[in-house]
N, CA, C and O atoms as a printed pandas DataFrame, in Angstrom:
     atom_number atom_name residue_name chain_id  residue_number  x_coord  y_coord  z_coord
0              1         N          MET        A               1    0.046  -22.358   34.404
1              2        CA          MET        A               1    0.121  -21.173   33.566
2              3         C          MET        A               1    1.309  -20.316   33.964
3              4         O          MET        A               1    1.740  -20.326   35.117
4              5         N          ASN        A               2    1.819  -19.593   33.020
5              6        CA          ASN        A               2    2.955  -18.710   33.254
6              7         C          ASN        A               2    2.429  -17.318   33.588
7              8         O          ASN        A               2    1.808  -16.669   32.746
8              9         N          ASP        A               3    2.677  -16.858   34.815
9             10        CA          ASP        A               3    2.157  -15.568   35.239
10            11         C          ASP        A               3    3.076  -14.403   34.893
11            12         O          ASP        A               3    2.721  -13.244   35.112
12            13         N          GLU        A               4    4.252  -14.703   34.354
13            14        CA          GLU        A               4    5.166  -13.619   34.003
14            15         C          GLU        A               4    4.651  -12.887   32.762
15            16         O          GLU        A               4    4.143  -13.499   31.822
16            17         N          ARG        A               5    4.793  -11.588   32.786
17            18        CA          ARG        A               5    4.373  -10.788   31.630
18            19         C          ARG        A               5    5.503  -10.765   30.612
19            20         O          ARG        A               5    6.658  -10.506   30.948
20            21         N          GLN        A               6    5.158  -11.034   29.395
21            22        CA          GLN        A               6    6.154  -11.022   28.334
22            23         C          GLN        A               6    5.892   -9.824   27.427
23            24         O          GLN        A               6    4.743   -9.481   27.149
24            25         N          GLU        A               7    6.950   -9.205   26.978
25            26        CA          GLU        A               7    6.805   -8.072   26.067
26            27         C          GLU        A               7    6.478   -8.583   24.678
27            28         O          GLU        A               7    6.928   -9.656   24.276
28            29         N          LYS        A               8    5.693   -7.809   23.952
29            30        CA          LYS        A               8    5.363   -8.170   22.575
30            31         C          LYS        A               8    6.549   -7.828   21.689
31            32         O          LYS        A               8    7.181   -6.783   21.841
32            33         N          MET        A               9    6.835   -8.727   20.765
33            34        CA          MET        A               9    7.927   -8.479   19.835
34            35         C          MET        A               9    7.382   -7.722   18.627
35            36         O          MET        A               9    6.289   -8.018   18.143
36            37         N          GLU        A              10    8.135   -6.764   18.153
37            38        CA          GLU        A              10    7.715   -5.965   17.008
38            39         C          GLU        A              10    8.754   -6.096   15.904
39            40         O          GLU        A              10    9.944   -5.860   16.114
40            41         N          LEU        A              11    8.279   -6.475   14.731
41            42        CA          LEU        A              11    9.164   -6.608   13.579
42            43         C          LEU        A              11    9.143   -5.295   12.810
43            44         O          LEU        A              11    8.080   -4.842   12.384
44            45         N          SER        A              12   10.287   -4.690   12.631
45            46        CA          SER        A              12   10.344   -3.419   11.905
46            47         C          SER        A              12   11.518   -3.440   10.939
47            48         O          SER        A              12   12.416   -4.276   11.042
48            49         N          HIS        A              13   11.491   -2.503    9.999
49            50        CA          HIS        A              13   12.572   -2.395    9.037
50            51         C          HIS        A              13   12.696   -0.939    8.599
51            52         O          HIS        A              13   11.775   -0.142    8.774
52            53         N          GLU        A              14   13.815   -0.619    8.045
53            54        CA          GLU        A              14   14.040    0.731    7.552
54            55         C          GLU        A              14   13.369    0.889    6.196
55            56         O          GLU        A              14   13.432   -0.025    5.374
56            57         N          PRO        A              15   12.728    2.026    5.943
57            58        CA          PRO        A              15   12.079    2.230    4.640
58            59         C          PRO        A              15   13.110    2.346    3.520
59            60         O          PRO        A              15   14.199    2.890    3.702
60            61         N          VAL        A              16   12.736    1.820    2.365
61            62        CA          VAL        A              16   13.612    1.878    1.194
62            63         C          VAL        A              16   13.207    3.089    0.365
63            64         O          VAL        A              16   12.046    3.196   -0.030
64            65         N          PRO        A              17   14.136    4.005    0.089
65            66        CA          PRO        A              17   13.774    5.198   -0.679
66            67         C          PRO        A              17   13.348    4.828   -2.101
67            68         O          PRO        A              17   13.923    3.937   -2.725
68            69         N          GLY        A              18   12.346    5.521   -2.591
69            70        CA          GLY        A              18   11.881    5.293   -3.957
70            71         C          GLY        A              18   10.602    4.499   -4.044
71            72         O          GLY        A              18    9.832    4.690   -4.986
72            73         N          TYR        A              19   10.344    3.615   -3.098
73            74        CA          TYR        A              19    9.151    2.792   -3.180
74            75         C          TYR        A              19    7.871    3.599   -2.995
75            76         O          TYR        A              19    6.852    3.284   -3.609
76            77         N          ARG        A              20    7.910    4.624   -2.167
77            78        CA          ARG        A              20    6.719    5.447   -1.943
78            79         C          ARG        A              20    6.309    6.152   -3.232
79            80         O          ARG        A              20    5.124    6.206   -3.562
80            81         N          THR        A              21    7.280    6.689   -3.957
81            82        CA          THR        A              21    6.998    7.377   -5.214
82            83         C          THR        A              21    6.431    6.407   -6.243
83            84         O          THR        A              21    5.450    6.718   -6.918
84            85         N          ILE        A              22    7.048    5.231   -6.364
85            86        CA          ILE        A              22    6.568    4.237   -7.321
86            87         C          ILE        A              22    5.161    3.775   -6.956
87            88         O          ILE        A              22    4.339    3.541   -7.842
88            89         N          PHE        A              23    4.876    3.642   -5.667
89            90        CA          PHE        A              23    3.543    3.244   -5.216
90            91         C          PHE        A              23    2.501    4.258   -5.664
91            92         O          PHE        A              23    1.455    3.873   -6.186
92            93         N          PHE        A              24    2.768    5.551   -5.471
93            94        CA          PHE        A              24    1.798    6.578   -5.854
94            95         C          PHE        A              24    1.648    6.670   -7.369
95            96         O          PHE        A              24    0.554    6.941   -7.863
96            97         N          ILE        A              25    2.720    6.451   -8.105
97            98        CA          ILE        A              25    2.626    6.441   -9.568
98            99         C          ILE        A              25    1.749    5.276  -10.026
99           100         O          ILE        A              25    0.911    5.450  -10.911
100          101         N          ALA        A              26    1.928    4.106   -9.445
101          102        CA          ALA        A              26    1.130    2.935   -9.815
102          103         C          ALA        A              26   -0.350    3.149   -9.480
103          104         O          ALA        A              26   -1.222    2.780  -10.267
104          105         N          ILE        A              27   -0.631    3.736   -8.331
105          106        CA          ILE        A              27   -2.020    4.016   -7.949
106          107         C          ILE        A              27   -2.651    5.019   -8.912
107          108         O          ILE        A              27   -3.812    4.867   -9.292
108          109         N          THR        A              28   -1.896    6.040   -9.309
109          110        CA          THR        A              28   -2.397    7.047  -10.241
110          111         C          THR        A              28   -2.703    6.431  -11.603
111          112         O          THR        A              28   -3.761    6.686  -12.178
112          113         N          ILE        A              29   -1.784    5.626  -12.116
113          114        CA          ILE        A              29   -1.999    4.980  -13.415
114          115         C          ILE        A              29   -3.211    4.043  -13.355
115          116         O          ILE        A              29   -4.021    4.015  -14.282
116          117         N          GLY        A              30   -3.332    3.288  -12.282
117          118        CA          GLY        A              30   -4.481    2.393  -12.125
118          119         C          GLY        A              30   -5.792    3.146  -12.051
119          120         O          GLY        A              30   -6.788    2.713  -12.632
120          121         N          SER        A              31   -5.808    4.269  -11.346
121          122        CA          SER        A              31   -7.028    5.078  -11.240
122          123         C          SER        A              31   -7.401    5.679  -12.592
123          124         O          SER        A              31   -8.573    5.698  -12.967
124          125         N          LEU        A              32   -6.404    6.169  -13.320
125          126        CA          LEU        A              32   -6.680    6.720  -14.652
126          127         C          LEU        A              32   -7.210    5.640  -15.596
127          128         O          LEU        A              32   -8.118    5.898  -16.386
128          129         N          TYR        A              33   -6.657    4.450  -15.517
129          130        CA          TYR        A              33   -7.109    3.345  -16.354
130          131         C          TYR        A              33   -8.556    2.977  -16.028
131          132         O          TYR        A              33   -9.364    2.783  -16.936
132          133         N          LEU        A              34   -8.884    2.880  -14.758
133          134        CA          LEU        A              34  -10.261    2.563  -14.373
134          135         C          LEU        A              34  -11.215    3.685  -14.776
135          136         O          LEU        A              34  -12.350    3.425  -15.174
136          137         N          GLY        A              35  -10.753    4.933  -14.672
137          138        CA          GLY        A              35  -11.567    6.063  -15.124
138          139         C          GLY        A              35  -11.820    6.003  -16.617
139          140         O          GLY        A              35  -12.926    6.304  -17.065
140          141         N          LEU        A              36  -10.817    5.619  -17.399
141          142        CA          LEU        A              36  -10.971    5.471  -18.844
142          143         C          LEU        A              36  -11.989    4.383  -19.175
143          144         O          LEU        A              36  -12.827    4.556  -20.060
144          145         N          ILE        A              37  -11.911    3.269  -18.463
145          146        CA          ILE        A              37  -12.884    2.183  -18.686
146          147         C          ILE        A              37  -14.297    2.664  -18.357
147          148         O          ILE        A              37  -15.233    2.402  -19.113
148          149         N          LEU        A              38  -14.454    3.357  -17.250
149          150        CA          LEU        A              38  -15.769    3.880  -16.876
150          151         C          LEU        A              38  -16.282    4.860  -17.912
151          152         O          LEU        A              38  -17.461    4.824  -18.264
152          153         N          TYR        A              39  -15.419    5.732  -18.405
153          154        CA          TYR        A              39  -15.794    6.723  -19.414
154          155         C          TYR        A              39  -16.259    6.033  -20.698
155          156         O          TYR        A              39  -17.263    6.428  -21.291
156          157         N          LYS        A              40  -15.525    5.003  -21.125
157          158        CA          LYS        A              40  -15.874    4.313  -22.374
158          159         C          LYS        A              40  -17.177    3.532  -22.252
159          160         O          LYS        A              40  -17.875    3.347  -23.249
160          161         N          THR        A              41  -17.519    3.067  -21.042
161          162        CA          THR        A              41  -18.768    2.331  -20.873
162          163         C          THR        A              41  -19.969    3.275  -20.829
163          164         O          THR        A              41  -21.087    2.866  -21.141
164          165         N          LEU        A              42  -19.754    4.510  -20.451
165          166        CA          LEU        A              42  -20.855    5.463  -20.349
166          167         C          LEU        A              42  -21.111    6.219  -21.650
167          168         O          LEU        A              42  -22.199    6.761  -21.846
168          169         N          VAL        A              43  -20.125    6.262  -22.535
169          170        CA          VAL        A              43  -20.278    7.035  -23.780
170          171         C          VAL        A              43  -20.726    6.160  -24.915
171          172         O          VAL        A              43  -20.905    6.643  -26.034
């Protein structure tokens, strides 16, 4: 066995501007759509 301690490698990247906004817009539209479906099934 190898008794030497090895450091864990971490994969990282720089954030791309704009994706966070698009993500929240997509989540909002999806939530509104599901709410509309729920509303139509209850009425």
